[in-house]
N, C-alpha and C positions, 0 to 999 in steps of 0.2 A: 713644677714643669712651668717655664717661659712662657709667656705670652706667643712670639713666634712657632717655639716648636708645636705649642699647639695648635697655632694655622695651619700648619701645616700639617699636623696627622687628621683633621681635618679636610683639611684638600684630599689626600692619601686618599682616605674612607668615602670621602661625596665619589670623588674619580671608580674608587672602586663598586660603590654600589652601581654610579648609570654603566659601567661595562659589566656586570653582569646581568641590571636591566634588559640591558641593548641585546645580551646575550640570548635571553632566556626568549625574547620578543622574537628575535631571530627563528630562533629554532623552533616559532611556531610557525612559522611561514612557510609553503609548498616551494621545493624546487623552481629559481628563475627557468630554467634550461632543463627541459627534460631530456633532451641529450646528452646532457652532464651533472647528472647524481653528483648532489654534492657541494655543487656550485652556489657559491653564497655572497653577497656581498661584501661580510665581515665588519658589521658594526662594532663591535666593539675594540674595532683595532683601532676604531675612529679615537676613543679614546686612551689606547695607548700610545698611539703615533702623538696624542697632543701631551701624555705625561713624561716621554721619551724627551722632548724637548722644553718640559718646564722644571722636571723635577731632577733626584738626583739617581743613580743607576740604582741602588739597594729603596729606594720608593719605589722606582717603577716595578721589579721585581717583586717585592709585598703587592701590589697591587695585582700583577699577573695570575700569582700565585694563590693570593685569595679567591680570586673573579675564576680560574679552574673549578677549584674546589667547592667554591658556593653554586658555582653552574651546572657544577657536576651530579652534585646534591639534587638535583632539581634533573637534570636530564638522561642521569645512568653514568655507568663504567666503563662501558663502550666507547660511547661517545666522549666520555672525561679522557681517554686514552690520545683520541685522534686530536683531539682540540689540546689536549699539551704536549704532545708531538711538535704537531704545527705551531703553538702560541709560541713557546720555547724557543723553537728553530727561527721562527720569523722574529724574534723580540733581540735573539742575537745578531740575526742577518742585519736587522734594521742595526744595531748598535755600532754594529765593526762600520757599514756604509755610514752611518751619520760621523762618526771619529775621522772621515777623511775630509772633513770640512764643509763649510754654503761654496765653495768658490770650485768645488768638484762634484758636489751633489747638492740636490733641493731637498729644501720639505719632500716633496711630490717625488721626487724620486727615490729615497728612503720608504717609504709609502710603498713605493709599486717593487720594492726590494721583499720589502715584509711579506706583503699577497703572493707572492711567488714559491716566497720560503714557506710560508703556512699550510700551502697546498704541498710543497715538495717533503715537508717532515708529515703532514699525515697519509702520505701516499708509501711515505720508509714505514712508518707505523703499520699500514694497511698489509704491507710487504710482509715484514715482520710475523705478524701477528699469523698471516696466512702462507706462511713457510716457503714462499715462491717471488721470485723476481715480476713475474710476470704482468703482477696489478703496478709497477713501475710504466707499463706502456699507456697508461691513462695519463701518465704527467702532461704531455702536450697539451690534449684538452683541458686540464685543468690549470697548470701553468698559462693558460689564454685569458680564463676566465680569470687566475691569481693577478696577474697585469693588470689586465681590466679591471677589478676588485680595488687593488693597490691604487689605480690612476684615480679613480672616483674618489675613496675614502682620501687619499694626499688631498686633493682639491678643499674635500668639506672640511680635512685640517686643518689646510692652510687658511681657508677662510675663519675659521674658529680657533686661531691662534691669535690672532690679531685682536679679538676680542676677548681672550683669555687674560692676555699680555699684561695689560693695565693691575690685573687680579694679583700676576706675578711679582710684576716691579712692589705691588706691595707691600710684599712679604719679603721681597729680598729689601728694602729699604728699611724695614723694620726688625728683623732678624738676620740680615747676613745673605748671601747669593746662597742659591739653591743646588746651584748644576755649575 
């Protein structure tokens, strides 16, 4: 295996581990807002947005799938269903918005979209499981917190990406562009 490919694999494994640990730690936190159960900051999304901006699409999906599976082993099947629905819809939405380019949407804007669609995906899963669309009435509350969390994660990710940039530049120089 080439050195550059090995370094990329280590980077993907590292991001997967960090996202998984962040998700497990966050699952132990009590709800931040008593009137909005399920509203969380979404710490693993910090890693996912950094991956989205530093890796190719298949590598980002690898991180997301592994993170969801490993976290699901510790948190249970029902949590995994909601996390998967939110994570997949969020990642697809962030990828689509990111494709518009930096002139139209910022790093923080991509994160805000991800925060909204993560909650939308979870509520769609809940509506499907409960067999009633009335669950979607909770969307305005969760959307507000999703947008707020996306903004906070976007700010944090925006700061971190400049610290990670030298690492990715090093990989790009050694093994060609990642994205």
